[in-house]
N, CA, C and O atoms as CSV, one atom per row, in Angstrom:
chain,resi,resn,atom,element,x,y,z
A,1,MET,N,N,75.146,95.628,107.111
A,1,MET,CA,C,75.378,95.374,107.851
A,1,MET,C,C,73.929,94.574,108.747
A,1,MET,O,O,72.789,95.034,108.804
A,2,ILE,N,N,74.412,93.328,109.347
A,2,ILE,CA,C,73.527,93.271,110.587
A,2,ILE,C,C,73.735,92.489,111.603
A,2,ILE,O,O,74.242,91.422,111.258
A,3,LYS,N,N,73.538,92.597,112.767
A,3,LYS,CA,C,74.662,92.795,113.912
A,3,LYS,C,C,76.239,92.834,113.791
A,3,LYS,O,O,77.027,91.959,114.149
A,4,GLY,N,N,76.459,93.814,113.317
A,4,GLY,CA,C,77.961,94.432,113.379
A,4,GLY,C,C,78.699,93.924,111.880
A,4,GLY,O,O,79.696,94.377,111.318
A,5,ARG,N,N,77.660,92.651,111.437
A,5,ARG,CA,C,79.209,91.863,110.685
A,5,ARG,C,C,78.373,92.092,109.086
A,5,ARG,O,O,77.153,91.939,109.027
A,6,PRO,N,N,79.287,92.513,107.700
A,6,PRO,CA,C,78.780,92.660,106.627
A,6,PRO,C,C,78.276,91.597,106.200
A,6,PRO,O,O,78.543,90.479,106.643
A,7,CYS,N,N,77.385,91.883,105.169
A,7,CYS,CA,C,76.754,91.426,104.427
A,7,CYS,C,C,76.235,91.153,103.866
A,7,CYS,O,O,75.771,92.265,103.612
A,8,LYS,N,N,75.229,89.937,102.651
A,8,LYS,CA,C,74.396,90.406,101.420
A,8,LYS,C,C,73.117,89.889,101.766
A,8,LYS,O,O,72.703,88.838,102.256
A,9,CYS,N,N,72.653,90.885,101.386
A,9,CYS,CA,C,70.967,90.813,101.356
A,9,CYS,C,C,70.426,89.777,100.282
A,9,CYS,O,O,71.019,89.715,99.205
A,10,VAL,N,N,69.173,88.844,100.554
A,10,VAL,CA,C,68.950,88.030,99.752
A,10,VAL,C,C,66.994,87.831,99.849
A,10,VAL,O,O,66.153,87.594,98.981
A,11,GLU,N,N,66.938,87.982,100.797
A,11,GLU,CA,C,65.779,88.223,101.496
A,11,GLU,C,C,64.971,89.503,101.876
A,11,GLU,O,O,64.989,89.516,103.107
A,12,VAL,N,N,64.345,90.474,101.477
A,12,VAL,CA,C,63.329,91.117,102.202
A,12,VAL,C,C,61.663,91.545,102.034
A,12,VAL,O,O,60.984,91.870,101.060
A,13,SER,N,N,61.309,91.334,103.817
A,13,SER,CA,C,59.523,91.109,103.384
A,13,SER,C,C,59.145,92.293,104.357
A,13,SER,O,O,59.699,92.449,105.446
A,14,THR,N,N,58.063,93.187,103.822
A,14,THR,CA,C,58.038,94.264,105.073
A,14,THR,C,C,56.562,93.647,105.542
A,14,THR,O,O,55.934,92.845,104.851
A,15,SER,N,N,56.046,94.229,107.025
A,15,SER,CA,C,54.318,93.544,107.942
A,15,SER,C,C,54.560,94.828,107.350
A,15,SER,O,O,55.531,95.343,106.795
A,16,LYS,N,N,52.872,95.356,107.757
A,16,LYS,CA,C,52.365,96.556,107.398
A,16,LYS,C,C,52.166,96.967,108.798
A,16,LYS,O,O,52.825,96.261,109.561
A,17,THR,N,N,51.501,97.840,109.359
A,17,THR,CA,C,51.683,99.065,109.830
A,17,THR,C,C,50.341,97.583,111.491
A,17,THR,O,O,49.336,96.875,111.551
A,18,GLY,N,N,50.984,97.866,111.951
A,18,GLY,CA,C,49.798,97.623,113.645
A,18,GLY,C,C,49.969,98.243,114.567
A,18,GLY,O,O,50.651,99.254,114.732
A,19,LYS,N,N,48.800,97.158,115.844
A,19,LYS,CA,C,48.074,98.095,116.768
A,19,LYS,C,C,49.347,98.595,117.754
A,19,LYS,O,O,49.065,99.205,118.785
A,20,HIS,N,N,51.011,98.272,117.352
A,20,HIS,CA,C,51.926,98.090,118.348
A,20,HIS,C,C,52.946,99.203,117.316
A,20,HIS,O,O,54.140,99.421,117.520
A,21,GLY,N,N,52.026,99.863,116.085
A,21,GLY,CA,C,53.384,100.564,115.617
A,21,GLY,C,C,53.439,100.829,114.783
A,21,GLY,O,O,52.520,101.201,114.053
A,22,HIS,N,N,55.084,100.703,114.445
A,22,HIS,CA,C,55.449,100.823,112.711
A,22,HIS,C,C,55.326,99.307,111.831
A,22,HIS,O,O,55.189,98.169,112.280
A,23,ALA,N,N,55.434,99.782,110.417
A,23,ALA,CA,C,55.839,98.864,110.109
A,23,ALA,C,C,57.072,98.397,109.897
A,23,ALA,O,O,58.023,99.179,109.902
A,24,LYS,N,N,57.254,96.952,109.663
A,24,LYS,CA,C,58.927,96.642,109.671
A,24,LYS,C,C,59.259,95.483,108.230
A,24,LYS,O,O,58.731,94.762,107.383
A,25,ALA,N,N,60.263,95.883,108.652
A,25,ALA,CA,C,60.997,94.885,107.930
A,25,ALA,C,C,61.795,93.436,108.480
A,25,ALA,O,O,62.467,93.367,109.509
A,26,HIS,N,N,61.555,92.402,107.594
A,26,HIS,CA,C,62.668,91.105,108.025
A,26,HIS,C,C,63.086,91.354,106.730
A,26,HIS,O,O,62.560,91.463,105.623
A,27,ILE,N,N,64.942,91.449,107.536
A,27,ILE,CA,C,65.943,90.951,106.513
A,27,ILE,C,C,66.838,89.628,106.609
A,27,ILE,O,O,67.449,89.291,107.624
A,28,VAL,N,N,66.821,88.908,105.359
A,28,VAL,CA,C,67.409,88.002,105.598
A,28,VAL,C,C,68.619,88.089,104.783
A,28,VAL,O,O,68.679,88.473,103.615
A,29,ALA,N,N,69.625,87.670,105.566
A,29,ALA,CA,C,71.495,87.966,104.823
A,29,ALA,C,C,72.671,86.728,104.760
A,29,ALA,O,O,72.760,85.835,105.602
A,30,ILE,N,N,73.387,86.854,103.787
A,30,ILE,CA,C,74.170,86.243,104.431
A,30,ILE,C,C,75.591,87.118,104.918
A,30,ILE,O,O,75.611,88.343,104.796
A,31,ASP,N,N,77.021,86.196,105.599
A,31,ASP,CA,C,77.977,86.540,106.145
A,31,ASP,C,C,78.274,86.520,104.710
A,31,ASP,O,O,77.875,85.721,103.863
A,32,ILE,N,N,79.131,87.654,104.569
A,32,ILE,CA,C,80.425,87.625,103.115
A,32,ILE,C,C,81.538,86.838,103.137
A,32,ILE,O,O,82.039,86.221,102.196
A,33,PHE,N,N,82.015,86.923,104.665
A,33,PHE,CA,C,83.275,86.316,105.128
A,33,PHE,C,C,82.917,84.746,105.842
A,33,PHE,O,O,83.990,84.156,105.968
A,34,THR,N,N,82.053,84.111,106.216
A,34,THR,CA,C,81.323,83.069,107.125
A,34,THR,C,C,81.054,82.358,106.340
A,34,THR,O,O,81.513,81.297,105.918
A,35,GLY,N,N,79.666,83.428,105.964
A,35,GLY,CA,C,78.635,82.547,104.568
A,35,GLY,C,C,77.265,82.045,106.134
A,35,GLY,O,O,76.394,81.179,106.221
A,36,LYS,N,N,77.625,82.837,106.819
A,36,LYS,CA,C,75.997,82.297,108.253
A,36,LYS,C,C,74.763,83.016,107.577
A,36,LYS,O,O,74.683,84.206,107.272
A,37,LYS,N,N,73.912,82.119,107.430
A,37,LYS,CA,C,72.806,83.636,107.510
A,37,LYS,C,C,72.274,84.369,109.083
A,37,LYS,O,O,72.256,84.171,110.297
A,38,MET,N,N,71.974,85.109,108.269
A,38,MET,CA,C,71.374,86.365,109.826
A,38,MET,C,C,69.569,86.480,109.055
A,38,MET,O,O,68.770,86.264,108.143
A,39,GLU,N,N,69.839,86.902,110.107
A,39,GLU,CA,C,67.984,88.028,110.666
A,39,GLU,C,C,68.030,88.758,110.723
A,39,GLU,O,O,69.221,88.994,110.928
A,40,ASP,N,N,67.306,89.953,110.691
A,40,ASP,CA,C,66.621,90.739,111.366
A,40,ASP,C,C,65.525,91.260,111.109
A,40,ASP,O,O,64.655,90.949,110.295
A,41,LEU,N,N,65.629,92.420,112.151
A,41,LEU,CA,C,63.594,92.579,111.615
A,41,LEU,C,C,63.630,94.372,112.824
A,41,LEU,O,O,63.878,94.468,114.026
A,42,CYS,N,N,63.248,95.536,111.738
A,42,CYS,CA,C,62.961,96.527,112.093
A,42,CYS,C,C,62.674,97.487,111.193
A,42,CYS,O,O,62.843,97.484,109.973
A,43,PRO,N,N,61.941,98.827,112.357
A,43,PRO,CA,C,61.311,99.147,111.055
A,43,PRO,C,C,61.610,100.032,110.255
A,43,PRO,O,O,62.608,100.735,110.418
A,44,VAL,N,N,60.715,100.166,109.149
A,44,VAL,CA,C,61.367,99.988,108.099
A,44,VAL,C,C,61.279,102.000,107.564
A,44,VAL,O,O,61.218,102.613,106.499
A,45,SER,N,N,61.319,102.330,108.905
A,45,SER,CA,C,61.474,104.247,108.851
A,45,SER,C,C,62.964,103.849,109.195
A,45,SER,O,O,63.457,104.731,108.491
A,46,HIS,N,N,64.083,103.199,109.737
A,46,HIS,CA,C,65.037,103.116,110.169
A,46,HIS,C,C,65.760,102.656,109.263
A,46,HIS,O,O,65.407,101.685,108.593
A,47,ASN,N,N,67.250,103.473,109.041
A,47,ASN,CA,C,68.369,103.667,108.015
A,47,ASN,C,C,69.165,102.436,108.757
A,47,ASN,O,O,69.078,102.210,109.964
A,48,LEU,N,N,70.139,101.505,107.615
A,48,LEU,CA,C,70.588,100.592,107.691
A,48,LEU,C,C,71.549,100.971,107.622
A,48,LEU,O,O,71.511,102.170,107.344
A,49,GLU,N,N,73.303,100.292,107.814
A,49,GLU,CA,C,74.662,100.397,107.341
A,49,GLU,C,C,75.222,100.138,106.324
A,49,GLU,O,O,75.859,99.134,106.644
A,50,VAL,N,N,75.532,100.419,104.875
A,50,VAL,CA,C,75.649,99.044,104.838
A,50,VAL,C,C,77.674,99.325,104.287
A,50,VAL,O,O,78.031,100.501,104.212
A,51,PRO,N,N,78.356,98.614,104.085
A,51,PRO,CA,C,79.286,98.004,104.103
A,51,PRO,C,C,79.803,98.044,102.869
A,51,PRO,O,O,79.172,97.787,101.844
A,52,PHE,N,N,81.368,98.481,102.952
A,52,PHE,CA,C,81.958,98.861,101.611
A,52,PHE,C,C,82.842,97.723,101.041
A,52,PHE,O,O,83.923,97.335,101.484
A,53,VAL,N,N,82.481,97.486,100.477
A,53,VAL,CA,C,83.272,95.992,100.052
A,53,VAL,C,C,84.282,96.277,98.369
A,53,VAL,O,O,84.147,96.847,97.287
A,54,LYS,N,N,84.996,95.675,98.905
A,54,LYS,CA,C,86.387,96.014,97.579
A,54,LYS,C,C,86.909,94.529,97.666
A,54,LYS,O,O,86.997,93.795,98.651
A,55,ARG,N,N,87.262,94.281,96.216
A,55,ARG,CA,C,87.429,92.986,95.226
A,55,ARG,C,C,88.573,93.258,94.863
A,55,ARG,O,O,88.591,94.415,94.444
A,56,THR,N,N,90.271,92.423,94.768
A,56,THR,CA,C,91.193,92.948,94.727
A,56,THR,C,C,91.961,91.060,94.098
A,56,THR,O,O,91.977,89.949,94.629
A,57,GLU,N,N,92.397,91.528,92.962
A,57,GLU,CA,C,93.578,90.437,93.077
A,57,GLU,C,C,94.808,90.501,92.838
A,57,GLU,O,O,95.219,90.961,91.773
A,58,TYR,N,N,95.299,90.226,93.418
A,58,TYR,CA,C,96.862,89.900,93.645
A,58,TYR,C,C,97.181,88.367,93.004
A,58,TYR,O,O,96.292,87.549,92.772
A,59,GLN,N,N,98.677,88.128,92.753
A,59,GLN,CA,C,99.447,87.676,91.940
A,59,GLN,C,C,100.476,86.354,93.108
A,59,GLN,O,O,101.682,86.529,93.285
A,60,VAL,N,N,99.705,85.113,93.775
A,60,VAL,CA,C,100.133,84.174,94.634
A,60,VAL,C,C,101.915,84.272,94.485
A,60,VAL,O,O,102.459,83.842,93.467
A,61,LEU,N,N,102.480,84.705,95.286
A,61,LEU,CA,C,103.880,84.492,95.327
A,61,LEU,C,C,104.411,82.979,96.343
A,61,LEU,O,O,105.424,82.344,96.050
A,62,ASN,N,N,103.621,82.664,97.375
A,62,ASN,CA,C,103.807,81.278,98.033
A,62,ASN,C,C,102.507,81.311,98.446
A,62,ASN,O,O,101.737,82.270,98.402
A,63,ALA,N,N,102.228,79.752,99.018
A,63,ALA,CA,C,101.480,79.885,99.447
A,63,ALA,C,C,101.859,78.047,101.001
A,63,ALA,O,O,102.567,77.079,100.721
A,64,ASP,N,N,101.265,78.201,102.085
A,64,ASP,CA,C,102.053,77.224,102.660
A,64,ASP,C,C,100.663,76.136,103.356
A,64,ASP,O,O,99.691,76.529,104.002
A,65,ALA,N,N,100.970,74.840,102.990
A,65,ALA,CA,C,99.840,73.745,103.568
A,65,ALA,C,C,99.157,73.971,104.948
A,65,ALA,O,O,97.995,74.105,105.331
A,66,ASP,N,N,100.399,73.954,105.532
A,66,ASP,CA,C,100.349,73.267,106.722
A,66,ASP,C,C,100.419,74.667,107.964
A,66,ASP,O,O,100.331,74.602,109.190
A,67,THR,N,N,100.635,76.045,106.933
A,67,THR,CA,C,100.657,76.841,108.498
A,67,THR,C,C,99.555,77.377,107.919
A,67,THR,O,O,98.796,77.929,108.716
A,68,GLY,N,N,99.128,77.390,106.416
A,68,GLY,CA,C,97.654,78.176,106.126
A,68,GLY,C,C,98.193,79.876,105.445
A,68,GLY,O,O,97.584,80.584,104.642
A,69,GLU,N,N,99.262,80.080,105.988
A,69,GLU,CA,C,100.026,81.083,105.119
A,69,GLU,C,C,100.661,81.676,103.531
A,69,GLU,O,O,101.689,81.373,102.925
A,70,VAL,N,N,99.643,82.557,103.230
A,70,VAL,CA,C,100.391,82.929,101.878
A,70,VAL,C,C,100.213,84.521,101.680
A,70,VAL,O,O,99.431,85.403,102.034
A,71,SER,N,N,102.048,84.304,100.479
A,71,SER,CA,C,102.076,85.599,100.141
A,71,SER,C,C,101.807,86.105,98.933
A,71,SER,O,O,101.960,85.249,98.061
A,72,LEU,N,N,101.375,87.440,98.414
A,72,LEU,CA,C,100.284,88.080,97.585
A,72,LEU,C,C,101.800,89.070,96.919
A,72,LEU,O,O,102.825,89.517,97.433
A,73,LEU,N,N,101.293,89.062,95.742
A,73,LEU,CA,C,102.185,90.108,95.567
A,73,LEU,C,C,100.624,91.887,94.902
A,73,LEU,O,O,99.600,91.993,94.228
A,74,GLN,N,N,101.450,92.673,95.642
A,74,GLN,CA,C,100.411,94.026,95.398
A,74,GLN,C,C,100.468,94.830,94.176
A,74,GLN,O,O,101.634,95.038,94.512
A,75,GLU,N,N,100.345,95.456,93.127
A,75,GLU,CA,C,100.657,96.357,92.202
A,75,GLU,C,C,101.760,97.617,92.280
A,75,GLU,O,O,102.452,98.209,91.452
A,76,SER,N,N,101.593,97.683,93.406
A,76,SER,CA,C,102.718,98.333,94.426
A,76,SER,C,C,103.992,98.051,93.858
A,76,SER,O,O,104.867,98.790,93.406
A,77,GLY,N,N,103.867,96.341,94.030
A,77,GLY,CA,C,105.179,95.518,94.239
A,77,GLY,C,C,105.517,95.067,94.998
A,77,GLY,O,O,106.226,94.109,94.689
A,78,ASP,N,N,105.333,95.324,96.641
A,78,ASP,CA,C,105.240,95.074,97.589
A,78,ASP,C,C,104.721,93.621,97.578
A,78,ASP,O,O,104.320,93.036,96.572
A,79,THR,N,N,104.787,93.051,98.979
A,79,THR,CA,C,103.958,91.890,99.401
A,79,THR,C,C,103.204,92.272,100.279
A,79,THR,O,O,103.309,93.326,100.907
A,80,LYS,N,N,102.124,91.194,100.433
A,80,LYS,CA,C,101.095,91.317,101.562
A,80,LYS,C,C,101.169,89.497,102.052
A,80,LYS,O,O,100.727,88.479,101.519
A,81,ASP,N,N,101.871,89.729,103.179
A,81,ASP,CA,C,101.987,88.974,103.607
A,81,ASP,C,C,100.501,87.915,104.936
A,81,ASP,O,O,100.293,86.814,105.446
A,82,ASP,N,N,99.911,89.348,104.834
A,82,ASP,CA,C,99.154,89.433,106.099
A,82,ASP,C,C,97.196,88.434,106.517
A,82,ASP,O,O,96.398,88.592,107.440
A,83,LEU,N,N,97.186,87.238,104.934
A,83,LEU,CA,C,96.275,86.851,105.189
A,83,LEU,C,C,96.180,85.267,105.157
A,83,LEU,O,O,97.169,84.540,105.061
A,84,ASN,N,N,95.470,85.025,105.207
A,84,ASN,CA,C,95.868,83.301,105.696
A,84,ASN,C,C,94.902,82.609,104.040
A,84,ASN,O,O,94.358,83.461,103.339
A,85,LEU,N,N,94.838,81.594,103.749
A,85,LEU,CA,C,94.479,80.284,103.011
A,85,LEU,C,C,92.456,80.039,104.089
A,85,LEU,O,O,92.250,80.063,105.302
A,86,PRO,N,N,91.409,79.834,102.888
A,86,PRO,CA,C,90.655,80.718,103.311
A,86,PRO,C,C,90.161,79.445,104.329
A,86,PRO,O,O,89.318,79.698,105.190
A,87,THR,N,N,90.663,78.192,104.215
A,87,THR,CA,C,90.664,77.193,105.319
A,87,THR,C,C,90.946,77.164,107.108
A,87,THR,O,O,90.597,76.552,108.117
A,88,PHE,N,N,91.899,78.381,106.617
A,88,PHE,CA,C,92.412,78.091,108.090
A,88,PHE,C,C,91.844,80.062,109.009
A,88,PHE,O,O,92.579,80.734,109.733
A,89,VAL,N,N,90.724,80.334,108.676
A,89,VAL,CA,C,89.504,80.974,109.133
A,89,VAL,C,C,89.505,81.024,110.768
A,89,VAL,O,O,89.886,80.118,111.509
A,90,LYS,N,N,89.102,82.017,111.066
A,90,LYS,CA,C,89.290,83.194,112.611
A,90,LYS,C,C,87.276,82.476,113.203
A,90,LYS,O,O,86.681,81.813,114.052
A,91,ILE,N,N,87.124,83.167,112.133
A,91,ILE,CA,C,85.183,82.917,112.773
A,91,ILE,C,C,84.336,81.409,112.403
A,91,ILE,O,O,83.449,81.309,111.556
A,92,GLY,N,N,84.669,80.707,112.951
A,92,GLY,CA,C,83.393,79.442,113.486
A,92,GLY,C,C,84.073,78.306,112.325
A,92,GLY,O,O,85.273,78.572,112.379
A,93,GLU,N,N,83.884,77.104,111.240
A,93,GLU,CA,C,84.431,76.517,110.417
A,93,GLU,C,C,84.498,77.349,108.938
A,93,GLU,O,O,83.792,78.296,108.592
A,94,PRO,N,N,85.681,76.617,108.115
A,94,PRO,CA,C,85.519,76.402,106.778
A,94,PRO,C,C,84.378,76.393,105.880
A,94,PRO,O,O,83.647,75.920,106.750
A,95,THR,N,N,83.419,76.538,104.658
A,95,THR,CA,C,83.165,76.390,103.973
A,95,THR,C,C,83.374,75.085,103.586
A,95,THR,O,O,84.228,74.327,104.044
A,96,ASP,N,N,82.331,74.780,102.477
A,96,ASP,CA,C,82.725,73.493,101.427
A,96,ASP,C,C,83.375,74.855,100.133
A,96,ASP,O,O,84.219,74.478,99.319
A,97,GLU,N,N,82.925,76.229,100.094
A,97,GLU,CA,C,83.566,76.604,98.972
A,97,GLU,C,C,85.310,77.374,99.323
A,97,GLU,O,O,86.207,77.828,98.614
A,98,ASP,N,N,85.101,77.183,100.769
A,98,ASP,CA,C,86.620,77.963,101.131
A,98,ASP,C,C,87.587,76.391,100.739
A,98,ASP,O,O,88.453,76.204,99.884
A,99,LYS,N,N,86.993,75.456,101.765
A,99,LYS,CA,C,87.606,73.879,100.716
A,99,LYS,C,C,88.155,73.714,99.885
A,99,LYS,O,O,89.290,73.245,99.969
A,100,LYS,N,N,87.398,74.131,98.339
A,100,LYS,CA,C,87.494,73.945,97.491
A,100,LYS,C,C,88.123,74.891,97.073
A,100,LYS,O,O,89.004,74.472,96.323
A,101,ILE,N,N,88.149,76.654,97.220
A,101,ILE,CA,C,89.482,78.259,96.600
A,101,ILE,C,C,90.857,77.422,96.882
A,101,ILE,O,O,91.821,77.442,96.117
A,102,THR,N,N,90.782,76.570,98.291
A,102,THR,CA,C,91.522,76.360,99.207
A,102,THR,C,C,92.732,74.858,98.188
A,102,THR,O,O,93.929,74.861,97.899
A,103,SER,N,N,91.793,73.982,97.993
A,103,SER,CA,C,92.674,72.960,97.173
A,103,SER,C,C,92.736,73.489,95.843
A,103,SER,O,O,93.570,72.854,95.197
A,104,GLU,N,N,92.162,74.441,95.139
A,104,GLU,CA,C,92.507,74.645,94.030
A,104,GLU,C,C,93.556,75.529,93.694
A,104,GLU,O,O,94.192,75.764,92.666
A,105,LEU,N,N,93.555,75.922,94.770
A,105,LEU,CA,C,95.120,77.497,94.850
A,105,LEU,C,C,96.362,76.548,94.648
A,105,LEU,O,O,97.327,76.581,93.885
A,106,LEU,N,N,95.773,75.328,96.062
A,106,LEU,CA,C,98.033,74.378,96.125
A,106,LEU,C,C,97.421,74.202,94.947
A,106,LEU,O,O,97.149,75.283,94.424
A,107,ASP,N,N,97.186,73.524,94.495
A,107,ASP,CA,C,97.385,71.994,93.047
A,107,ASP,C,C,97.683,72.947,92.311
A,107,ASP,O,O,98.757,72.906,91.711
A,108,GLU,N,N,96.593,74.332,92.127
A,108,GLU,CA,C,97.332,75.260,91.014
A,108,GLU,C,C,98.788,75.712,90.555
A,108,GLU,O,O,99.328,75.665,89.449
A,109,PHE,N,N,99.404,76.341,92.267
A,109,PHE,CA,C,100.453,77.434,92.532
A,109,PHE,C,C,101.668,75.284,92.510
A,109,PHE,O,O,102.773,75.165,91.982
A,110,ALA,N,N,101.011,74.284,93.120
A,110,ALA,CA,C,101.884,73.614,92.888
A,110,ALA,C,C,102.465,72.993,91.389
A,110,ALA,O,O,103.492,72.345,91.188
A,111,LYS,N,N,101.457,73.424,90.459
A,111,LYS,CA,C,101.744,72.662,88.995
A,111,LYS,C,C,103.033,73.906,88.604
A,111,LYS,O,O,104.062,73.593,88.006
A,112,GLY,N,N,102.794,75.019,88.971
A,112,GLY,CA,C,104.314,76.001,88.938
A,112,GLY,C,C,103.592,76.305,87.349
A,112,GLY,O,O,103.883,77.468,87.072
A,113,GLU,N,N,102.602,75.566,85.993
A,113,GLU,CA,C,102.147,76.009,84.784
A,113,GLU,C,C,101.627,77.292,85.031
A,113,GLU,O,O,102.584,77.913,84.568
A,114,LYS,N,N,101.084,77.904,85.291
A,114,LYS,CA,C,100.116,79.040,85.175
A,114,LYS,C,C,100.827,80.534,86.598
A,114,LYS,O,O,101.424,80.495,87.674
A,115,SER,N,N,100.334,81.488,85.799
A,115,SER,CA,C,100.233,82.418,87.020
A,115,SER,C,C,99.238,82.623,87.664
A,115,SER,O,O,98.327,83.307,87.196
A,116,VAL,N,N,99.157,81.902,89.286
A,116,VAL,CA,C,97.582,81.941,89.991
A,116,VAL,C,C,97.410,83.175,90.659
A,116,VAL,O,O,98.314,83.254,91.490
A,117,PHE,N,N,96.624,84.262,90.702
A,117,PHE,CA,C,95.616,85.245,91.505
A,117,PHE,C,C,94.811,84.904,92.613
A,117,PHE,O,O,93.783,84.229,92.578
A,118,ALA,N,N,95.238,85.310,93.396
A,118,ALA,CA,C,93.885,85.352,94.185
A,118,ALA,C,C,92.985,86.679,94.058
A,118,ALA,O,O,93.299,87.823,93.729
A,119,ILE,N,N,91.919,86.194,94.386
A,119,ILE,CA,C,90.445,87.545,94.202
A,119,ILE,C,C,90.521,87.459,95.972
A,119,ILE,O,O,90.057,86.518,96.615
A,120,VAL,N,N,91.066,88.407,96.443
A,120,VAL,CA,C,90.555,89.103,98.176
A,120,VAL,C,C,89.428,90.015,97.912
A,120,VAL,O,O,89.382,90.869,97.026
A,121,GLN,N,N,88.105,89.604,99.191
A,121,GLN,CA,C,87.474,90.167,99.673
A,121,GLN,C,C,87.690,91.418,100.477
A,121,GLN,O,O,87.726,90.805,101.544
A,122,ALA,N,N,87.843,92.519,100.800
A,122,ALA,CA,C,87.549,93.189,101.504
A,122,ALA,C,C,86.772,94.235,102.416
A,122,ALA,O,O,86.589,95.222,101.704
A,123,ALA,N,N,86.090,94.512,104.022
A,123,ALA,CA,C,84.898,95.328,104.427
A,123,ALA,C,C,84.811,94.642,106.152
A,123,ALA,O,O,84.572,93.603,106.766
A,124,CYS,N,N,85.173,95.984,106.329
A,124,CYS,CA,C,85.350,96.549,107.801
A,124,CYS,C,C,86.678,95.566,109.010
A,124,CYS,O,O,86.689,94.926,110.061
A,125,GLY,N,N,87.399,95.937,108.174
A,125,GLY,CA,C,88.703,95.509,108.380
A,125,GLY,C,C,89.225,94.152,108.263
A,125,GLY,O,O,90.404,93.857,108.459
A,126,GLU,N,N,88.009,93.087,107.833
A,126,GLU,CA,C,88.667,92.068,106.757
A,126,GLU,C,C,89.353,91.597,106.037
A,126,GLU,O,O,90.468,92.059,106.277
A,127,GLU,N,N,89.380,91.220,105.598
A,127,GLU,CA,C,90.183,90.426,104.233
A,127,GLU,C,C,89.841,88.937,104.280
A,127,GLU,O,O,89.944,88.351,105.358
A,128,LYS,N,N,89.387,88.192,103.029
A,128,LYS,CA,C,89.364,87.491,102.955
A,128,LYS,C,C,89.707,86.881,101.546
A,128,LYS,O,O,89.903,87.624,100.584
A,129,ILE,N,N,89.788,85.274,101.431
A,129,ILE,CA,C,90.520,85.037,99.337
A,129,ILE,C,C,89.076,85.176,99.204
A,129,ILE,O,O,88.555,85.947,100.010
A,130,VAL,N,N,88.341,84.615,98.390
A,130,VAL,CA,C,87.059,84.462,97.850
A,130,VAL,C,C,87.438,84.083,96.371
A,130,VAL,O,O,86.666,84.576,95.549
A,131,GLY,N,N,88.366,83.385,95.896
A,131,GLY,CA,C,88.367,83.194,95.036
A,131,GLY,C,C,89.846,83.409,93.924
A,131,GLY,O,O,90.594,84.332,94.247
A,132,ILE,N,N,90.109,82.852,93.083
A,132,ILE,CA,C,91.553,82.656,92.733
A,132,ILE,C,C,90.909,82.373,91.003
A,132,ILE,O,O,89.797,82.052,90.583
A,133,LYS,N,N,92.500,82.740,90.188
A,133,LYS,CA,C,91.776,82.940,88.500
A,133,LYS,C,C,93.912,82.288,88.062
A,133,LYS,O,O,95.033,82.542,88.504
A,134,TYR,N,N,93.309,81.427,87.009
A,134,TYR,CA,C,95.125,82.103,86.317
A,134,TYR,C,C,95.330,81.799,85.456
A,134,TYR,O,O,94.650,80.930,84.910
A,135,VAL,N,N,96.528,82.442,84.809
A,135,VAL,CA,C,96.638,82.724,83.361
A,135,VAL,C,C,97.579,82.273,83.230
A,135,VAL,O,O,98.110,82.262,82.120
């Protein structure tokens, strides 16, 4: 977690103890929902929070390109209607990967030849479709 956001750490470097105190760690990470680069500098003696990230596959029942709404089937048989397509983001702008996933999901769902599954990533009370697969 960097600045309260769930991130994937991509680089860690440390500096030696200087005249002003503790050795420090420079952490570079990527936000797992927005794709933005985040950086933090903290003493190496401090603990960092690590988010619990869960990935789940749901079958796509419906996807609306105009409103961004997606209806997914849970294992229990209930529908999950609280997610949007990746291009309908609440924070920042959609990434190129978001646009690719949305396009592929809508195209495969419209064809109707295969069952389409959305891969949903969840952490810290947020969820986002981060991939698709079809069977």
